[in-house]
BASE-709370 format. One record per residue (C-alpha): chain; residue in one letter; x, y, z. Coordinates in Angstrom, 2 decimals, decimal comma, m for minus. Layout:
BEGIN
 chain res      xx      yy      zz
     A   A       X       Y       Z
...
***
This chain:
BEGIN
 chain res      xx      yy      zz
     A   M m109,52  m73,55  m30,39
     A   P m107,67  m76,33  m32,22
     A   P m104,53  m75,38  m34,12
     A   S m104,88  m74,72  m37,86
     A   R m101,54  m76,44  m38,49
     A   L  m98,61  m77,78  m36,50
     A   I  m94,91  m78,28  m37,01
     A   R  m92,42  m80,50  m35,24
     A   F  m89,18  m78,62  m34,77
     A   I  m85,97  m77,95  m32,87
     A   P  m85,83  m74,44  m31,40
     A   T  m82,89  m72,08  m31,58
     A   S  m82,79  m72,02  m27,78
     A   G  m82,06  m75,72  m27,28
     A   S  m81,99  m79,24  m28,71
     A   S  m85,31  m80,65  m27,48
     A   V  m87,95  m81,52  m30,07
     A   L  m91,06  m79,36  m29,71
     A   I  m94,56  m79,19  m31,20
     A   G  m96,12  m75,88  m32,06
     A   E  m98,24  m73,69  m34,33
     A   P  m96,57  m71,01  m36,46
     A   T  m97,78  m67,60  m35,34
     A   D  m97,94  m66,32  m38,93
     A   K m100,95  m68,18  m40,34
     A   T m100,01  m67,45  m43,96
     A   L  m96,28  m68,14  m43,83
     A   D  m94,93  m70,99  m45,99
     A   V  m92,77  m72,42  m43,23
     A   G  m90,87  m74,76  m45,55
     A   L  m89,86  m71,96  m47,89
     A   A  m89,07  m69,66  m44,97
     A   S  m86,79  m72,27  m43,44
     A   Y  m85,06  m72,82  m46,79
     A   E  m84,46  m69,09  m47,21
     A   G  m83,23  m68,66  m43,65
     A   Q  m86,15  m66,53  m42,44
     A   G  m87,13  m66,52  m38,81
     A   I  m90,16  m68,66  m37,93
     A   E  m91,95  m67,91  m34,68
     A   V  m94,00  m70,70  m33,13
     A   D  m96,56  m70,92  m30,32
     A   V  m95,29  m73,93  m28,36
     A   Y  m97,78  m76,63  m27,38
     A   S  m97,52  m78,96  m24,40
     A   G  m97,84  m82,23  m26,32
     A   D  m95,13  m84,52  m27,67
     A   S  m96,67  m85,31  m31,08
     A   V  m98,88  m83,71  m33,72
     A   L m101,27  m86,56  m32,87
     A   R m101,26  m85,42  m29,24
     A   P m100,47  m81,69  m29,41
     A   G m101,82  m80,84  m25,99
     A   Q m102,54  m77,20  m25,23
     A   P m100,76  m73,91  m25,95
     A   T  m98,19  m73,19  m23,25
     A   G  m98,13  m69,45  m23,87
     A   R  m94,43  m69,75  m24,68
     A   K  m92,98  m68,79  m28,04
     A   A  m89,91  m70,17  m29,75
     A   L  m87,90  m69,59  m32,91
     A   V  m87,29  m72,48  m35,24
     A   R  m83,76  m73,72  m35,83
     A   R  m84,80  m76,78  m37,88
     A   I  m88,13  m78,21  m39,03
     A   L  m88,52  m81,97  m38,69
     A   S  m90,97  m84,37  m40,30
     A   P  m94,40  m84,11  m38,62
     A   L  m94,04  m87,58  m37,11
     A   A  m91,01  m89,28  m35,62
     A   E  m89,77  m92,55  m37,11
     A   S  m90,96  m94,37  m33,97
     A   E  m94,54  m93,12  m34,51
     A   I  m95,27  m94,07  m38,08
     A   G  m94,82  m97,84  m38,26
     A   T  m95,25  m98,98  m41,85
     A   I  m95,70  m96,34  m44,54
     A   R  m98,55  m97,41  m46,84
     A   C  m98,20  m96,23  m50,42
     A   I m100,67  m96,20  m53,30
     A   G  m99,27  m96,40  m56,80
     A   L m100,85  m95,32  m60,08
     A   N m103,64  m93,42  m58,36
     A   Y m103,93  m90,32  m60,59
     A   T m105,66  m90,42  m63,93
     A   S m102,96  m88,17  m65,40
     A   H m100,18  m90,46  m64,18
     A   A m101,83  m93,58  m65,58
     A   K m102,29  m91,80  m68,89
     A   E  m98,62  m90,77  m69,18
     A   Q  m97,59  m94,33  m68,36
     A   N  m99,92  m95,67  m71,09
     A   L m101,49  m97,97  m68,51
     A   P m105,15  m98,82  m67,99
     A   L m106,81  m97,52  m64,85
     A   P m106,43 m100,12  m62,09
     A   S m109,55 m101,85  m60,81
     A   L m108,14 m102,00  m57,27
     A   P m105,67  m99,75  m55,44
     A   V m102,03 m100,65  m56,10
     A   L m100,53 m101,00  m52,62
     A   F  m96,90 m101,24  m51,53
     A   N  m95,19 m100,55  m48,23
     A   R  m92,17  m98,61  m47,05
     A   P  m90,24  m99,14  m43,80
     A   P  m90,09  m96,32  m41,24
     A   T  m86,37  m95,90  m42,01
     A   A  m87,42  m94,34  m45,33
     A   L  m88,74  m91,31  m43,43
     A   N  m86,84  m88,06  m44,00
     A   D  m87,09  m84,44  m42,86
     A   P  m87,56  m81,23  m44,86
     A   Y  m84,60  m79,02  m45,79
     A   P  m81,76  m78,94  m44,78
     A   A  m82,10  m82,72  m44,88
     A   S  m81,00  m84,11  m48,25
     A   V  m82,34  m87,00  m50,27
     A   V  m79,31  m89,23  m50,59
     A   I  m79,35  m91,46  m53,67
     A   P  m77,42  m94,70  m53,08
     A   H  m75,07  m95,51  m55,93
     A   M  m77,07  m98,55  m57,03
     A   F  m80,07  m96,28  m57,70
     A   A  m78,26  m93,29  m59,20
     A   D  m79,06  m94,24  m62,80
     A   G  m82,84  m93,97  m62,43
     A   A  m83,81  m91,81  m59,44
     A   D  m87,11  m90,03  m60,05
     A   Y  m89,30  m87,53  m58,19
     A   E  m92,95  m87,87  m57,16
     A   A  m94,90  m85,07  m55,47
     A   E  m97,64  m86,49  m53,25
     A   V m100,11  m85,76  m50,47
     A   A  m99,72  m87,88  m47,36
     A   V m102,66  m88,73  m45,11
     A   I m101,96  m89,47  m41,45
     A   I m104,22  m91,81  m39,48
     A   G m105,17  m90,39  m36,08
     A   R m107,25  m93,26  m34,72
     A   D m106,76  m97,01  m35,19
     A   A m108,68  m98,22  m38,21
     A   K m109,70 m101,75  m39,17
     A   D m112,47 m102,93  m41,51
     A   V m113,51  m99,33  m41,96
     A   K m116,42  m98,47  m44,20
     A   E m115,82  m95,87  m46,88
     A   E m118,34  m93,45  m45,40
     A   D m116,59  m93,64  m42,00
     A   A m113,01  m93,50  m43,26
     A   L m112,37  m89,80  m42,62
     A   D m113,28  m90,26  m38,96
     A   H m109,91  m91,99  m38,61
     A   V m107,86  m89,32  m40,40
     A   A m105,86  m86,86  m38,28
     A   G m104,66  m84,67  m41,13
     A   I m102,40  m84,30  m44,13
     A   T  m98,87  m83,25  m45,04
     A   A  m96,64  m83,24  m48,13
     A   C  m94,51  m86,15  m49,29
     A   H  m91,70  m86,60  m51,79
     A   D  m91,81  m90,21  m52,97
     A   V  m88,29  m90,71  m54,37
     A   S  m88,07  m93,80  m56,55
     A   S  m85,56  m95,78  m58,60
     A   R  m87,23  m96,49  m61,94
     A   V  m84,55  m98,94  m63,05
     A   A  m85,00 m101,03  m59,92
     A   Q  m88,78 m100,58  m59,98
     A   F  m89,20 m101,98  m63,47
     A   A  m86,65 m104,74  m62,91
     A   Q  m88,88 m106,38  m60,28
     A   P  m92,58 m107,14  m59,90
     A   Q  m92,62 m105,65  m56,39
     A   W  m91,85 m101,96  m55,84
     A   C  m90,70 m101,95  m52,21
     A   F  m86,99 m102,32  m53,00
     A   S  m87,01  m99,46  m55,48
     A   K  m88,67  m97,02  m53,06
     A   S  m87,50  m97,99  m49,59
     A   W  m83,92  m96,92  m49,12
     A   D  m83,12  m94,80  m46,08
     A   G  m84,43  m91,25  m46,37
     A   S  m86,33  m91,82  m49,60
     A   N  m89,60  m90,51  m48,13
     A   P  m89,38  m86,90  m46,89
     A   L  m92,49  m85,61  m45,11
     A   G  m93,50  m82,09  m44,07
     A   P  m93,08  m79,31  m43,44
     A   A  m96,43  m78,69  m41,70
     A   F  m99,18  m80,99  m40,52
     A   V m102,66  m79,66  m41,26
     A   P m105,50  m81,23  m39,23
     A   L m108,47  m82,52  m41,21
     A   S m110,66  m80,08  m39,29
     A   S m108,93  m77,23  m41,17
     A   I m109,90  m78,68  m44,57
     A   S m113,47  m78,41  m45,79
     A   S m113,01  m81,03  m48,53
     A   L m109,99  m83,16  m49,44
     A   K m110,95  m82,81  m53,11
     A   D m109,93  m79,15  m52,84
     A   V m106,36  m79,99  m51,82
     A   K m103,78  m79,19  m54,49
     A   V m100,29  m80,61  m54,95
     A   A  m97,48  m79,49  m57,23
     A   G  m93,87  m80,51  m57,83
     A   Y  m91,02  m78,19  m58,84
     A   L  m87,67  m79,45  m60,13
     A   N  m84,98  m76,76  m59,88
     A   G  m87,69  m74,10  m59,94
     A   E  m89,63  m75,51  m62,92
     A   R  m93,14  m76,77  m62,23
     A   V  m93,27  m80,34  m63,48
     A   Q  m96,34  m81,69  m61,65
     A   S  m99,64  m80,13  m60,68
     A   S m103,01  m81,60  m59,75
     A   G m105,78  m81,74  m57,21
     A   L m106,97  m84,71  m55,19
     A   D m110,10  m84,60  m57,34
     A   D m108,03  m86,44  m60,01
     A   L m107,47  m89,44  m57,73
     A   I m108,66  m92,74  m59,18
     A   F m109,33  m93,99  m55,65
     A   S m110,29  m91,32  m53,14
     A   V m108,75  m91,14  m49,68
     A   Q m111,91  m92,73  m48,29
     A   K m111,77  m95,62  m50,76
     A   V m108,09  m96,19  m50,06
     A   I m108,57  m96,37  m46,29
     A   A m111,56  m98,69  m46,63
     A   F m109,59 m100,94  m48,97
     A   I m106,31 m101,29  m47,06
     A   S m107,98 m101,58  m43,62
     A   Q m109,77 m104,78  m44,63
     A   G m108,62 m107,31  m42,05
     A   T m105,65 m105,08  m41,24
     A   T m105,28 m102,62  m38,41
     A   L m103,94  m99,21  m39,39
     A   P m102,58  m97,87  m36,08
     A   A m102,66  m94,21  m35,25
     A   G  m99,62  m92,62  m36,89
     A   T  m99,88  m94,71  m40,04
     A   V  m98,86  m92,63  m43,05
     A   I m100,71  m93,26  m46,31
     A   I  m99,08  m91,87  m49,44
     A   T m101,91  m91,25  m51,89
     A   G m100,10  m91,30  m55,25
     A   T  m98,46  m88,88  m57,65
     A   P  m99,94  m86,93  m60,58
     A   G  m98,57  m86,93  m64,11
     A   G  m95,27  m85,28  m64,96
     A   V  m92,71  m87,64  m63,42
     A   G  m89,24  m87,39  m64,92
     A   W  m89,11  m90,93  m66,27
     A   S  m92,09  m90,24  m68,53
     A   R  m90,70  m87,04  m70,00
     A   N  m89,01  m86,88  m73,40
     A   P  m86,09  m86,88  m72,96
     A   R  m86,18  m88,65  m69,61
     A   V  m85,19  m86,69  m66,54
     A   I  m83,64  m88,25  m63,45
     A   L  m82,64  m86,67  m60,16
     A   S  m78,97  m85,77  m60,21
     A   H  m76,53  m84,52  m57,64
     A   G  m77,47  m81,01  m56,52
     A   D  m81,01  m81,04  m57,90
     A   E  m83,65  m79,34  m55,78
     A   F  m87,18  m80,71  m55,65
     A   R  m90,13  m78,99  m53,99
     A   V  m93,49  m80,50  m53,16
     A   V  m96,00  m77,74  m52,56
     A   V  m99,33  m78,65  m50,94
     A   S m102,16  m76,22  m50,33
     A   H m104,17  m75,44  m47,19
     A   G m101,12  m74,35  m45,21
     A   V  m98,95  m77,46  m45,59
     A   G  m96,38  m75,43  m47,52
     A   S  m93,22  m76,34  m49,45
     A   L  m91,36  m79,57  m48,74
     A   I  m87,89  m78,84  m50,10
     A   N  m84,97  m81,24  m50,38
     A   K  m81,77  m81,27  m52,36
     A   T  m80,48  m84,42  m53,99
     A   V  m77,13  m85,90  m53,09
     A   D  m75,64  m88,60  m55,30
     A   L  m73,13  m90,25  m52,98
     A   L  m70,76  m91,08  m55,80
     A   T  m70,74  m87,58  m57,30
     A   D  m70,55  m85,96  m53,89
     A   A  m67,67  m88,21  m52,86
     A   R  m65,86  m87,58  m56,13
     A   V  m66,08  m83,83  m55,70
     A   R  m65,01  m83,86  m52,08
     A   A  m62,36  m86,53  m52,57
     A   A  m60,73  m84,44  m55,27
     A   E  m60,52  m81,52  m52,86
     A   I  m59,14  m83,68  m50,08
     A   L  m56,58  m85,55  m52,14
     A   R  m55,25  m82,79  m54,36
     A   D  m52,57  m81,87  m51,80
     A   E  m51,98  m85,39  m50,51
     A   I  m50,91  m87,43  m53,53
     A   P  m47,35  m87,77  m54,84
     A   G  m46,74  m86,73  m58,43
     A   K  m49,00  m85,08  m60,96
     A   I  m52,35  m86,86  m60,82
     A   T  m54,24  m87,84  m63,95
     A   H  m56,83  m90,18  m62,46
     A   I  m57,76  m91,57  m59,07
     A   R  m59,70  m94,80  m58,86
     A   N  m60,87  m97,36  m56,31
     A   L  m61,28  m95,11  m53,29
     A   I  m62,06  m97,43  m50,40
     A   A  m62,04  m97,42  m46,63
     A   Q  m59,06  m98,87  m44,80
     A   E  m59,74 m102,22  m43,16
     A   D  m58,16 m101,31  m39,85
     A   D  m58,82  m97,56  m39,79
     A   P  m62,29  m96,29  m40,76
     A   S  m61,00  m92,72  m40,66
     A   S  m58,55  m93,38  m43,49
     A   L  m59,03  m93,69  m47,20
     A   L  m57,07  m96,02  m49,43
     A   Y  m56,67  m94,67  m52,94
     A   K  m55,25  m96,11  m56,10
     A   G  m54,25  m93,63  m58,74
     A   H  m52,27  m93,12  m61,92
     A   V  m49,37  m90,70  m61,58
     A   E  m46,26  m89,68  m63,45
     A   S  m43,16  m91,85  m63,19
     A   G  m41,13  m91,70  m60,01
     A   D  m40,69  m93,46  m56,69
     A   Y  m44,02  m93,78  m54,95
     A   L  m45,56  m95,43  m51,98
     A   V  m46,51  m99,12  m52,32
     A   P  m46,51  m99,75  m56,08
     A   R  m49,50 m101,96  m56,78
     A   R  m48,50 m102,96  m60,26
     A   V  m46,06 m101,42  m62,69
     A   Q  m46,64 m102,12  m66,35
     A   P  m43,30 m102,49  m68,19
     A   D  m42,31  m99,33  m70,05
     A   T  m45,69  m97,79  m69,23
     A   I  m46,41  m94,44  m67,66
     A   P  m48,42  m93,53  m65,68
     A   R  m47,94  m95,99  m62,85
     A   L  m50,65  m97,33  m60,59
     A   V  m49,95  m96,64  m56,93
     A   E  m51,85  m96,82  m53,68
     A   A  m51,55  m94,99  m50,41
     A   S  m53,56  m93,95  m47,39
     A   V  m55,02  m90,56  m46,59
     A   G  m56,46  m89,65  m43,21
     A   L  m60,03  m88,40  m43,34
     A   Q  m60,46  m87,39  m39,71
     A   G  m62,36  m84,12  m39,63
     A   R  m62,47  m83,81  m43,42
     A   G  m66,18  m84,45  m43,85
     A   L  m65,82  m87,37  m46,25
     A   N  m67,21  m90,77  m45,44
     A   P  m65,26  m93,56  m47,19
     A   E  m68,43  m95,62  m47,34
     A   D  m69,84  m93,02  m49,73
     A   I  m67,41  m93,98  m52,46
     A   R  m68,11  m96,57  m55,12
     A   P  m65,07  m98,63  m56,14
     A   G  m63,80  m98,57  m59,69
     A   E  m64,81  m95,00  m60,47
     A   D  m62,49  m92,36  m61,89
     A   I  m61,97  m89,01  m60,27
     A   V  m60,46  m86,66  m62,83
     A   L  m58,49  m83,85  m61,27
     A   P  m57,58  m80,59  m63,02
     A   D  m54,54  m80,82  m65,26
     A   D  m52,73  m78,11  m63,35
     A   V  m52,78  m79,97  m60,04
     A   V  m49,12  m80,62  m59,25
     A   V  m47,90  m81,61  m55,81
     A   P  m44,48  m82,67  m54,52
     A   K  m43,30  m86,13  m55,55
     A   K  m43,02  m87,63  m52,12
     A   P  m44,78  m90,42  m50,19
     A   V  m47,98  m89,60  m48,37
     A   T  m47,56  m89,16  m44,64
     A   T  m49,92  m91,46  m42,77
     A   Q  m50,55  m92,39  m39,17
     A   G  m48,42  m95,48  m38,73
     A   P  m47,20  m97,81  m41,46
     A   T  m49,26  m98,43  m44,54
     A   P  m51,09 m101,76  m44,11
     A   D  m49,84 m104,72  m46,08
     A   R  m52,61 m105,22  m48,66
     A   S  m50,88 m107,86  m50,72
     A   G  m53,59 m110,33  m49,87
     A   V  m56,48 m108,14  m50,90
     A   S  m57,55 m107,31  m54,42
     A   T  m60,36 m105,20  m55,76
     A   P  m62,42 m105,83  m58,88
     A   G  m60,54 m104,42  m61,82
     A   S  m57,61 m103,11  m59,79
     A   E  m55,11 m105,18  m61,74
     A   R  m56,50 m104,45  m65,18
     A   S  m54,98 m102,07  m67,66
     A   E  m56,04  m98,45  m68,19
     A   D  m57,48  m99,27  m71,62
     A   T  m59,63 m102,04  m70,19
     A   L  m60,86  m99,96  m67,26
     A   I  m61,91  m97,10  m69,50
     A   G  m63,17  m99,33  m72,30
     A   D  m65,26 m102,46  m72,13
     A   H  m65,32 m103,36  m68,43
     A   V  m65,92 m107,03  m69,10
     A   K  m62,97 m107,51  m71,47
     A   L  m60,21 m109,31  m69,61
     A   A  m56,79 m107,73  m69,85
     A   N  m53,69 m109,80  m70,55
     A   G  m55,58 m112,84  m71,73
     A   L  m56,34 m115,03  m68,77
     A   A  m54,80 m112,66  m66,26
     A   G  m58,34 m111,81  m65,23
     A   L  m58,22 m114,96  m63,13
     A   S  m56,58 m112,81  m60,45
     A   I  m59,96 m111,26  m59,65
     A   D  m60,86 m112,39  m56,16
     A   P  m62,92 m115,54  m55,70
     A   L  m65,31 m115,08  m52,81
     A   E  m64,86 m116,94  m49,58
     A   K  m67,66 m118,32  m47,44
     A   G  m69,04 m115,65  m45,17
     A   A  m68,34 m112,68  m47,40
     A   T  m70,49 m109,72  m46,48
     A   P  m72,79 m108,44  m49,26
     A   G  m72,40 m104,81  m50,18
     A   P  m70,26 m102,48  m52,22
     A   H  m67,16 m103,02  m50,04
     A   W  m67,17 m106,82  m49,73
     A   F  m63,70 m106,98  m51,28
     A   E  m62,29 m105,19  m48,25
     A   V  m62,93 m108,23  m46,06
     A   V  m62,45 m111,03  m48,57
     A   P  m58,85 m112,31  m48,88
     A   R  m57,56 m113,43  m52,22
     A   N  m57,97 m117,17  m52,83
     A   K  m54,27 m117,95  m53,22
     A   I  m54,80 m121,58  m54,22
     A   Q  m56,98 m120,70  m57,17
     A   T  m54,84 m117,76  m58,20
     A   D  m51,66 m119,89  m58,14
     A   L  m53,43 m122,65  m60,04
     A   A  m54,60 m120,17  m62,65
     A   Q  m51,11 m118,78  m63,11
     A   M  m49,70 m122,28  m63,40
     A   M  m52,40 m123,15  m65,93
     A   I  m51,54 m120,08  m68,00
     A   A  m47,85 m120,99  m68,01
     A   E  m48,55 m124,63  m68,82
     A   H  m51,04 m123,66  m71,50
     A   E  m48,48 m121,45  m73,21
     A   E  m45,70 m124,04  m72,89
     A   L  m47,80 m126,92  m74,21
     A   N  m48,99 m124,84  m77,14
     A   R  m45,38 m123,97  m77,92
     A   L  m44,29 m127,61  m77,71
     A   M  m47,14 m128,74  m79,93
     A   A  m46,29 m126,00  m82,42
     A   D  m42,68 m127,27  m82,44
     A   L  m43,92 m130,83  m82,90
     A   R  m46,10 m129,83  m85,80
     A   L  m43,23 m127,97  m87,46
     A   W  m41,01 m130,99  m86,91
     A   L  m43,55 m133,29  m88,50
     A   E  m43,98 m131,02  m91,51
     A   L  m40,24 m130,63  m92,12
     A   E  m38,79 m133,96  m91,08
     A   I  m41,29 m136,48  m92,52
     A   P  m41,52 m136,14  m96,30
     A   V  m43,60 m138,31  m98,55
     A   I  m41,59 m141,50  m99,09
     A   E  m40,14 m141,56 m102,58
     A   D  m40,62 m145,29 m103,22
     A   G  m44,36 m144,95 m102,99
     A   N  m44,75 m145,99  m99,36
     A   S  m47,28 m143,53  m97,91
     A   F  m46,85 m144,56  m94,29
     A   G  m44,81 m141,47  m93,37
     A   A  m47,40 m139,17  m94,90
     A   E  m50,19 m140,97  m93,03
     A   V  m48,37 m140,57  m89,72
     A   Q  m47,72 m136,95  m90,53
     A   N  m51,32 m136,16  m91,43
     A   H  m52,74 m138,11  m88,49
     A   L  m50,56 m136,41  m85,91
     A   I  m51,08 m132,96  m87,40
     A   K  m54,86 m133,47  m87,21
     A   E  m54,54 m134,44  m83,56
     A   I  m52,42 m131,36  m82,87
     A   D  m55,01 m129,16  m84,58
     A   M  m57,74 m130,73  m82,43
     A   A  m55,64 m130,07  m79,32
     A   Y  m55,25 m126,43  m80,40
     A   K  m59,01 m126,08  m80,82
     A   R  m59,63 m127,73  m77,47
     A   A  m57,12 m125,46  m75,73
     A   N  m58,53 m122,31  m77,32
     A   G  m62,08 m123,40  m76,60
     A   F  m61,26 m123,92  m72,94
     A   A  m59,48 m120,57  m72,76
     A   N  m62,60 m118,90  m74,17
     A   T  m64,73 m120,75  m71,63
     A   M  m62,56 m119,43  m68,83
     A   R  m62,76 m115,90  m70,20
     A   Q  m66,55 m116,18  m70,37
     A   H  m66,62 m117,45  m66,80
     A   H  m64,85 m114,32  m65,62
     A   I  m66,95 m112,03  m67,79
     A   D  m70,04 m113,56  m66,15
     A   R  m68,33 m113,21  m62,78
     A   I  m67,71 m109,51  m63,30
     A   K  m71,34 m109,05  m64,35
     A   T  m72,44 m110,82  m61,16
     A   L  m70,21 m108,57  m59,08
     A   T  m71,70 m105,56  m60,83
     A   D  m75,21 m106,79  m60,01
     A   W  m74,11 m107,27  m56,39
     A   L  m72,91 m103,68  m56,20
     A   R  m76,17 m102,37  m57,67
     A   Y  m78,69 m104,74  m56,07
     A   P  m76,96 m106,21  m52,99
     A   N  m80,04 m107,91  m51,51
     A   V  m81,58 m109,60  m54,53
     A   M  m79,84 m112,96  m54,12
     A   D  m77,09 m114,79  m52,24
     A   Y  m74,24 m113,49  m54,38
     A   P  m71,36 m114,98  m52,30
     A   A  m72,86 m118,46  m52,62
     A   A  m73,45 m118,06  m56,36
     A   I  m69,94 m116,78  m57,04
     A   A  m68,31 m119,34  m54,73
     A   S  m70,15 m122,14  m56,55
     A   S  m69,03 m120,76  m59,89
     A   D  m65,45 m120,46  m58,64
     A   R  m65,43 m124,07  m57,44
     A   L  m66,54 m125,21  m60,89
     A   D  m63,87 m123,03  m62,48
     A   H  m61,27 m124,51  m60,12
     A   F  m62,28 m128,05  m61,07
     A   L  m62,28 m127,26  m64,79
     A   T  m58,85 m125,66  m64,56
     A   R  m57,31 m128,72  m62,93
     A   S  m59,13 m130,99  m65,35
     A   Y  m57,86 m128,95  m68,29
     A   L  m54,26 m129,21  m67,10
     A   R  m54,54 m132,99  m66,87
     A   Q  m56,14 m133,17  m70,31
     A   M  m53,45 m131,01  m71,90
     A   L  m50,67 m133,08  m70,38
     A   T  m52,40 m136,30  m71,49
     A   I  m52,88 m134,99  m75,04
     A   Y  m49,28 m133,90  m75,38
     A   G  m48,00 m137,12  m73,82
     A   G  m50,11 m139,16  m76,23
     A   L  m48,84 m137,23  m79,22
     A   M  m45,23 m137,71  m78,18
     A   T  m45,80 m141,42  m77,55
     A   K  m47,34 m141,89  m81,00
     A   F  m44,56 m139,91  m82,61
     A   Q  m41,84 m141,93  m80,91
     A   K  m43,45 m145,29  m81,74
     A   N  m43,79 m144,41  m85,39
     A   W  m40,56 m142,50  m85,91
     A   E  m38,46 m145,59  m86,61
     A   K  m41,11 m146,91  m88,96
     A   V  m41,07 m143,61  m90,80
     A   V  m37,29 m143,29  m91,20
     A   N  m36,84 m147,06  m91,78
     A   P  m39,85 m148,08  m93,87
     A   K  m40,45 m151,68  m94,78
     A   G  m38,00 m152,86  m97,45
     A   N  m35,48 m150,07  m96,88
     A   G  m32,94 m152,43  m95,30
     A   G  m30,96 m149,87  m93,34
     A   A  m31,02 m146,94  m91,01
     A   A  m31,63 m143,54  m92,42
     A   T  m28,61 m141,32  m92,66
     A   G  m28,98 m138,06  m90,83
     A   G  m32,61 m138,89  m89,92
     A   M  m33,90 m137,93  m93,38
     A   Y  m34,25 m139,56  m96,77
***
């Protein structure tokens, strides 16, 4: 007699993956696993739910339920979007005339609880839930007719289609927004098609933190399972093990008012009838999780009374260490990064070992604040690390040299005027991703040029201001009616005013360049694979480098021209035609 349902699991007695049928035919194995109940299974001889073999007569207790299929078995996950009438209605979209198809890689596969759905930081602002029924192909299918489609179906299971709505609606294709690792949990049980009299009778529901938010039957599908298989198998082989996600009913969080997104710690359950059971996963937002755990780890490791910690990043030469930058009370601290004159708190950085602490530095997004409790006070002493603290003078992080006000306020406003030029230009070969700055050295040539430009800019403006004041005070209108001095005065003052405008205009251009640069870096952090960000930023930096040098030459030329004109005309001004003698004291 064929099994009524199967699970893929790891037994309490070992670590081998087994296939078996729960002995309790009515037990919701997903819920039982979540609640820590014992689950007894009749072990089968096969190595897959597609090839279960025969009962061995041996029983086992479940330690952990896995997805019904292994990642190596499923190949491409085929997904159908907008396939429930209720979902199309809540989206205010017309019913599609053809199935909306997109694919997921096998790396998106995830297990039931205790596996978590980890939301990468670039998707944390729009993660949404979707309860779905997954159909598993049991026999290769190609050019299948609709009436023969179910002959190729092995059975069904539950699926949680986790999606990033922000990324989804930012692009015409949906794959990027739904394909990150672990975004597609499957399970807990696989129910063979032979145990289901009609797929239209299958029900699916979604529960967010215990509240039912989705509920429907497959009878609300716009395109039935048979139509979907017939459509996507046209000219394309669907190998055995292919998973087809059939769509989600109405009630997704993004369509609710107010909108609801998956947040750190949220629990979502997909409940499918006919013995499939409850697919339960908790949501982990890497940033929030890292912030919580980092606060616990660092509270006893940091010198001084901590107000904020920012820019938690992995050490270049020691993956088991964490480099932190934080604001603390005044005092002598390890490796001052930058001390603002007469300003407390100070910004410091130090290393903290993470070995055995359960915190992965790669989980942490740079530039985020971790606010510790006000009563956290630890001794004012340097952090003890393994070996000397690495010399990081050649590495900068976005925003690490900006003031507290700027970091908390408008993140694109550049602190200290043009000091934002110290933000790292990217070198050729920079690795895309949230931690690119860890392997990209500061471009010293451009930074030095920028600092020189700032100094020269300020000095030339000061000299031109002095020249203008000199012209206004030292060249009066000539009393005998000769207007030459006034003409020279007005002409030179106009040129100085034009130079001022040119200088300020260029300074604004440079500020805008770095505002755009910061926005590009932000896009890189959120959507690292959309474009070649290193090439784009490097090209922009080269243009900025050229403009900076060009501006310095122009400023020097302008000031030199003004001084030359002033010197040539000075004698004519103080000794106008017909005066007959040198001016006494340089003034009339």
